[in-house]
C-alpha positions as CSV (number, residue, x, y, z in Angstrom):
1,M,-32.3,-30.1,-26.3
2,F,-28.7,-31.0,-27.9
3,S,-27.3,-32.3,-24.5
4,S,-30.4,-34.4,-23.3
5,F,-30.1,-36.3,-27.0
6,R,-26.7,-36.3,-26.3
7,F,-26.7,-38.3,-23.3
8,I,-29.3,-40.3,-24.5
9,I,-27.2,-41.5,-27.7
10,R,-24.3,-42.2,-25.1
11,F,-26.9,-44.2,-22.7
12,I,-27.8,-46.5,-25.4
13,F,-24.2,-46.9,-27.0
14,L,-22.1,-47.2,-23.7
15,G,-24.4,-47.3,-20.8
16,I,-26.4,-50.5,-21.9
17,P,-23.4,-52.4,-23.2
18,L,-21.5,-51.7,-19.6
19,F,-24.5,-52.4,-17.6
20,L,-24.7,-55.7,-19.3
21,I,-21.3,-56.3,-18.6
22,G,-21.7,-55.4,-15.0
23,V,-24.4,-57.6,-14.6
24,V,-22.5,-60.8,-16.1
25,L,-19.5,-59.8,-13.7
26,V,-21.4,-59.2,-10.9
27,F,-23.4,-63.0,-11.2
28,F,-20.0,-64.8,-12.6
29,L,-16.7,-63.1,-10.7
30,W,-18.7,-61.1,-7.6
31,P,-16.6,-63.0,-4.7
32,P,-13.2,-61.4,-6.3
33,L,-14.7,-58.5,-7.6
34,L,-15.9,-57.3,-4.2
35,V,-12.5,-57.0,-2.8
36,L,-10.6,-56.2,-6.5
37,L,-12.7,-53.7,-7.9
38,P,-13.0,-51.0,-5.0
39,F,-9.9,-51.7,-4.0
40,T,-8.1,-51.0,-7.6
41,I,-10.4,-47.7,-7.9
42,V,-9.4,-46.2,-4.7
43,F,-5.8,-47.6,-5.5
44,W,-6.0,-45.5,-8.6
45,G,-6.9,-42.8,-7.1
46,A,-4.2,-42.1,-4.2
47,F,-1.9,-43.3,-6.9
48,R,-3.1,-39.9,-9.2
49,I,-2.7,-38.0,-6.4
50,R,1.2,-39.1,-5.3
51,R,1.9,-38.4,-9.0
52,Q,0.2,-34.9,-9.4
53,H,1.9,-34.1,-5.8
54,M,5.4,-35.1,-7.3
55,V,5.0,-33.2,-10.9
56,W,4.1,-30.2,-9.2
57,T,6.8,-30.8,-6.9
58,L,9.2,-30.5,-9.7
59,I,7.3,-27.9,-11.6
60,Q,8.0,-25.7,-8.4
61,T,11.5,-26.7,-7.8
62,A,12.4,-26.0,-11.5
63,L,10.7,-22.7,-11.6
64,E,12.5,-21.5,-8.0
65,T,15.9,-22.8,-9.5
66,E,15.2,-21.5,-13.1
67,T,16.2,-25.3,-14.6
68,P,15.0,-26.1,-17.5
69,I,11.4,-28.0,-17.0
70,H,11.7,-30.6,-19.6
71,E,14.9,-31.7,-18.2
72,V,13.9,-32.1,-14.8
73,L,10.5,-33.9,-16.2
74,Y,12.5,-36.3,-18.8
75,A,14.5,-37.2,-15.1
76,Y,11.2,-38.3,-13.5
77,A,9.7,-39.8,-16.6
78,S,12.5,-42.1,-17.0
79,T,11.9,-43.2,-13.2
80,C,8.4,-43.6,-13.7
81,W,6.8,-47.3,-13.8
82,G,3.8,-48.0,-16.2
83,P,4.1,-47.1,-20.0
84,W,1.0,-45.5,-20.2
85,Y,1.7,-42.6,-17.4
86,R,5.5,-42.4,-18.6
87,A,4.6,-41.7,-22.3
88,K,2.2,-39.3,-21.1
89,V,5.2,-37.6,-18.8
90,I,7.0,-37.7,-21.7
91,L,5.0,-35.7,-24.1
92,F,4.4,-33.3,-21.3
93,A,8.2,-32.6,-21.5
94,D,8.5,-32.9,-25.2
95,K,5.7,-30.0,-25.6
96,I,7.7,-27.9,-23.1
97,Q,10.9,-28.5,-25.2
98,A,9.3,-27.9,-28.3
99,G,8.3,-24.0,-26.8
100,Y,4.9,-24.6,-25.6
101,A,4.1,-22.7,-22.7
102,I,3.7,-24.6,-19.4
103,E,0.2,-23.8,-18.5
104,E,-0.9,-24.8,-22.3
105,T,0.7,-28.1,-22.0
106,A,-0.7,-28.4,-18.6
107,A,-4.0,-27.8,-20.1
108,A,-3.5,-29.8,-23.1
109,V,-1.8,-33.0,-21.6
110,K,-4.7,-34.6,-19.4
111,G,-4.4,-36.1,-15.6
112,V,-0.6,-34.7,-15.5
113,L,-1.7,-31.9,-13.4
114,R,-5.0,-31.5,-11.2
115,Y,-7.1,-28.2,-12.4
116,D,-6.2,-25.4,-9.8
117,M,-2.3,-26.4,-10.8
118,V,-3.5,-25.8,-14.2
119,G,-5.2,-22.6,-13.5
120,L,-2.3,-21.2,-11.1
121,L,0.3,-21.7,-14.0
122,K,-2.0,-20.2,-16.5
123,L,-2.7,-17.0,-14.3
124,G,1.2,-16.8,-13.4
125,G,3.5,-19.0,-15.1
126,S,7.1,-18.5,-14.3
127,Q,6.0,-15.5,-12.0
128,L,4.3,-17.3,-9.5
129,S,6.0,-17.2,-5.8
130,G,6.4,-20.3,-3.7
131,K,3.8,-19.4,-1.0
132,L,1.5,-19.8,-4.1
133,L,2.6,-23.0,-5.3
134,T,3.5,-24.7,-1.7
135,P,-0.2,-24.8,-0.2
136,T,-1.2,-26.5,-3.1
137,A,1.2,-29.4,-2.8
138,T,0.4,-29.5,0.8
139,D,-3.1,-30.1,-0.4
140,L,-2.6,-32.7,-2.5
141,W,0.0,-34.6,0.1
142,Q,-2.6,-34.5,2.8
143,N,-5.5,-35.5,0.2
144,G,-3.0,-38.7,-0.6
145,L,-2.2,-39.5,3.0
146,I,-6.4,-39.2,3.6
147,L,-6.8,-41.5,0.5
148,E,-3.7,-44.3,1.7
149,E,-5.4,-44.6,5.2
150,S,-9.4,-45.3,3.6
151,I,-7.6,-47.7,1.2
152,S,-6.1,-49.9,4.3
153,R,-9.5,-49.7,5.8
154,I,-11.8,-50.5,2.9
155,Y,-9.3,-53.1,1.7
156,W,-9.0,-54.8,4.9
157,Y,-12.9,-54.9,5.8
158,Y,-14.1,-56.3,2.0
159,W,-11.0,-58.6,2.3
160,Y,-13.5,-60.6,4.7
161,L,-16.5,-60.6,2.2
162,P,-15.3,-63.3,-0.3
163,F,-15.2,-65.6,2.5
164,I,-18.3,-64.8,4.4
165,I,-20.7,-64.1,2.0
166,P,-20.1,-67.7,0.2
167,I,-20.6,-69.5,3.8
168,V,-23.3,-67.0,4.8
169,S,-25.3,-67.6,1.2
170,F,-25.0,-71.8,1.8
171,Y,-26.2,-71.0,5.2
172,M,-29.3,-69.4,4.4
173,I,-29.8,-71.2,1.5
174,A,-29.1,-75.3,2.4
175,I,-29.5,-75.0,6.1
176,M,-32.1,-73.1,7.6
177,P,-35.0,-74.6,5.4
178,K,-34.2,-77.8,6.1
179,M,-33.5,-77.1,9.4
180,Q,-37.0,-75.7,10.2
181,M,-38.4,-79.1,8.4
182,V,-36.0,-80.9,11.8
183,Y,-37.3,-79.1,14.4
184,R,-40.8,-79.4,12.9
185,D,-40.4,-83.1,13.2
186,F,-39.7,-83.1,16.6
187,G,-42.8,-80.6,17.4
188,M,-40.3,-78.2,18.9
189,P,-41.2,-74.6,18.7
190,L,-38.6,-71.9,17.5
191,P,-37.5,-69.0,19.1
192,Y,-38.4,-65.7,17.7
193,V,-34.6,-65.0,16.4
194,T,-34.6,-68.4,14.3
195,T,-37.8,-67.6,13.0
196,F,-36.9,-63.8,11.8
197,V,-33.6,-65.7,10.1
198,I,-35.6,-68.3,8.3
199,K,-38.1,-65.4,7.0
200,L,-34.5,-63.8,6.0
201,S,-33.9,-66.4,4.5
202,Q,-36.8,-67.2,2.5
203,I,-36.7,-63.5,0.8
204,F,-33.2,-64.2,0.3
205,I,-33.9,-67.4,-2.1
206,N,-36.8,-65.8,-3.6
207,Y,-34.9,-62.4,-4.5
208,F,-31.5,-64.0,-5.2
209,Y,-30.9,-61.9,-8.4
210,L,-31.5,-58.8,-7.1
211,F,-29.9,-59.4,-3.9
212,L,-26.1,-59.8,-5.6
213,P,-26.5,-56.3,-7.7
214,L,-27.7,-54.5,-4.7
215,L,-25.0,-55.9,-2.8
216,F,-22.5,-54.7,-5.1
217,I,-23.8,-51.2,-5.2
218,V,-23.9,-51.1,-1.4
219,L,-20.4,-52.0,-1.4
220,L,-19.2,-49.3,-3.8
221,I,-21.0,-46.6,-2.1
222,P,-18.2,-45.8,0.7
223,V,-15.5,-46.2,-2.7
224,F,-17.8,-43.9,-4.6
225,Y,-17.9,-41.1,-1.6
226,F,-14.1,-41.0,-1.0
227,I,-13.2,-40.7,-4.5
228,L,-15.9,-38.0,-4.8
229,R,-14.7,-36.1,-1.5
230,L,-11.2,-36.1,-2.4
231,G,-11.8,-34.5,-6.0
232,I,-10.5,-37.4,-7.6
233,I,-13.8,-37.3,-10.3
234,S,-15.2,-34.3,-11.4
235,W,-18.5,-35.2,-11.6
236,R,-20.8,-33.1,-9.4
237,P,-24.3,-35.5,-9.1
238,L,-27.0,-33.4,-7.8
239,G,-27.8,-33.8,-4.4
240,M,-24.3,-34.7,-3.4
241,R,-22.6,-31.4,-4.3
242,R,-22.4,-30.3,-0.9
243,I,-20.1,-33.2,-0.5
244,V,-17.7,-31.4,-2.2
245,R,-18.6,-28.0,-2.2
246,I,-15.5,-27.3,1.1
247,R,-13.3,-28.7,-1.5
248,D,-14.5,-26.9,-4.4
249,S,-14.7,-23.4,-3.1
250,A,-11.4,-23.6,-1.3
251,Q,-9.4,-24.4,-4.5
252,F,-11.6,-21.6,-6.2
253,L,-10.4,-18.9,-3.5
254,R,-6.8,-19.9,-3.5
255,L,-6.9,-19.7,-7.6
256,F,-8.6,-16.7,-6.6
257,A,-6.0,-15.3,-4.4
258,A,-3.3,-15.9,-7.0
259,G,-5.1,-14.1,-9.5
260,L,-5.9,-10.9,-7.2
261,E,-1.8,-11.1,-6.1
262,L,-0.6,-11.4,-9.6
263,K,-3.0,-7.8,-10.5
264,Q,-5.3,-9.8,-12.6
265,P,-8.9,-8.6,-13.4
266,I,-11.2,-10.9,-11.8
267,E,-13.5,-11.9,-15.4
268,E,-9.5,-12.7,-16.8
269,I,-9.7,-14.8,-12.9
270,I,-12.9,-16.4,-14.0
271,A,-12.3,-17.0,-17.2
272,V,-9.2,-18.9,-16.5
273,Y,-11.2,-21.0,-13.8
274,S,-13.9,-22.0,-16.5
275,L,-11.3,-23.2,-19.0
276,V,-9.1,-25.4,-16.8
277,V,-12.0,-26.8,-14.4
278,P,-13.1,-29.9,-15.6
279,S,-16.8,-29.9,-14.0
280,S,-19.4,-28.5,-15.9
281,Y,-21.3,-27.5,-13.1
282,L,-18.5,-25.6,-11.6
283,R,-18.2,-24.0,-15.0
284,R,-21.7,-22.7,-14.6
285,L,-21.0,-21.2,-11.1
286,G,-18.1,-19.3,-12.5
287,K,-20.1,-17.9,-14.9
288,H,-23.0,-17.3,-12.4
289,F,-20.7,-15.3,-10.7
290,N,-18.7,-13.5,-13.5
291,E,-22.3,-12.1,-14.7
292,K,-22.7,-11.2,-10.7
293,I,-19.7,-9.2,-10.8
294,A,-20.2,-7.4,-14.2
295,Q,-23.4,-6.3,-12.5
296,G,-21.9,-4.1,-10.0
297,A,-22.3,-6.7,-7.0
298,N,-19.6,-7.3,-4.3
299,W,-17.6,-10.6,-5.0
300,I,-17.5,-11.3,-1.3
301,E,-21.4,-10.9,-1.0
302,T,-21.7,-13.3,-4.1
303,L,-19.5,-15.6,-2.5
304,R,-21.7,-16.2,0.3
305,K,-24.5,-16.7,-1.5
306,M,-23.3,-19.2,-3.2
307,Y,-22.3,-20.9,-0.3
308,W,-18.5,-20.9,-1.1
309,L,-18.2,-18.8,1.9
310,S,-19.6,-18.9,5.3
311,R,-21.0,-15.7,7.3
312,G,-17.5,-15.7,9.4
313,E,-15.4,-16.2,6.4
314,A,-17.3,-13.0,4.9
315,A,-16.5,-11.0,7.5
316,L,-12.7,-11.6,8.0
317,L,-12.7,-11.2,4.1
318,E,-14.4,-7.8,4.3
319,S,-12.1,-6.2,7.2
320,A,-9.2,-7.8,4.6
321,V,-10.3,-5.7,2.2
322,R,-10.0,-2.7,4.2
323,T,-6.5,-3.5,5.6
324,N,-5.4,-4.4,1.9
325,H,-4.6,-8.2,3.0
326,V,-7.5,-9.9,1.0
327,E,-5.2,-12.0,-1.0
328,A,-2.8,-13.0,1.8
329,M,-6.7,-14.0,4.0
330,L,-7.9,-15.9,1.0
331,R,-5.2,-18.1,0.9
332,E,-6.0,-18.6,5.1
333,V,-9.4,-19.1,4.3
334,A,-8.7,-21.8,1.7
335,N,-6.2,-23.6,3.8
336,S,-8.7,-23.7,6.6
337,K,-11.8,-24.9,4.6
338,E,-9.1,-28.1,3.9
339,Q,-7.9,-28.8,6.8
340,R,-11.8,-28.5,8.1
341,Q,-12.5,-31.4,5.1
342,R,-9.5,-33.1,5.7
343,T,-10.7,-33.6,10.1
344,T,-14.2,-34.5,8.6
345,D,-12.7,-36.9,6.2
346,N,-10.6,-38.7,8.8
347,I,-13.5,-38.8,11.1
348,T,-15.7,-40.5,8.2
349,I,-12.8,-43.2,8.0
350,Q,-13.0,-44.0,11.6
351,I,-17.0,-44.3,11.6
352,F,-16.8,-46.5,8.3
353,S,-14.7,-48.7,10.0
354,V,-16.8,-48.6,13.5
355,L,-19.8,-49.2,11.5
356,C,-18.3,-52.0,9.2
357,I,-17.1,-53.7,12.7
358,V,-20.4,-53.1,14.0
359,V,-22.5,-54.7,10.9
360,F,-20.3,-58.0,10.6
361,G,-20.8,-58.5,14.6
362,L,-24.4,-57.7,14.0
363,F,-24.9,-60.6,11.5
364,S,-22.5,-63.3,13.0
365,G,-24.4,-63.0,16.4
366,L,-27.6,-62.8,14.6
367,F,-26.8,-66.2,12.9
368,A,-25.0,-68.0,15.9
369,V,-27.9,-67.2,18.0
370,A,-30.1,-68.6,15.9
371,F,-28.4,-71.5,15.2
372,F,-27.5,-72.6,18.6
373,I,-30.2,-71.4,20.7
374,P,-32.8,-74.3,19.0
375,L,-29.9,-76.8,18.9
376,V,-29.1,-76.4,22.8
377,H,-32.7,-76.5,23.3
378,L,-33.0,-79.7,21.2
379,I,-30.1,-81.3,22.9
380,T,-31.5,-80.5,26.5
381,A,-35.0,-82.1,25.4
382,L,-33.3,-85.3,24.3
383,A,-31.4,-85.5,27.5
384,S,-34.1,-85.3,29.4
């Protein structure tokens, strides 16, 4: 009840003003925003991943070489551009120098490290070995490469829109209605394609005020998909949780493997996971998992029923439990999940590229055919 009331208050004081600002931007600044806003969002996501990877690599190197972490981070902060992020890294280093544990610092200074990294540090701290640290750094690096590729795809395809959409809008608003009257005066029947485009232009003129916000939303869907898919935002909207299930389960399994290898009880591992994970949905799943384990349920079967393990992965872990290699198998399952998701992300990017080309080609062909076929008929009739 309280959460619903809090949501309503936030919607009134934040949602409505932001919606009105968005409407104003859509109507008056929509051509440049079609390119700049999606590109900025994805670029910010890729840059954040790159910075998280760098900080994690520096911490890993400092732990392995027994170098003071705050000195390494001060040196890194001096090379950072952007005062906001530099100040955050310096705050991170100041807390460590002041005597705070690294896991406490990582949990307090948000955005410098990803939540699963904070969980690893909270579980093990300086006891973490390279085999627990390196896979997380590799996953971050691969995520950054995929997001940078999506940046280039989205940028180059969206860059055409400020040039194409005004031309198409002028064509449908100013040319097509006059074109129908001109050919009616000549007494020439219009082909079906031209009639279809004329009807389309009439709908466009009548509902122009709805078309631009709809276009803006449709263009942001691929950006939101990639941001959500790569785990940059913590939202888990109902109906879209399956999109990020593989990555969420992989990060949980890696944290779970680290806890088991460090001889931590399952309840403590889940408590750390629930403390660092930013999504309330994932915290509820962690609580559900902990309750099932407290009731005596098998943790592998519980994870399978939560759809965080497939039947094949559950069978592999059952055999690993019998041979006392469960931690290594958990890491292998997590790595295979992330590799499978990266492969799917690459395929999705290629499909998105093909769809953009097909859509642009169909619209260009449709308007070209609708305009030139009656013109050819008119010239032929006048010549004869």
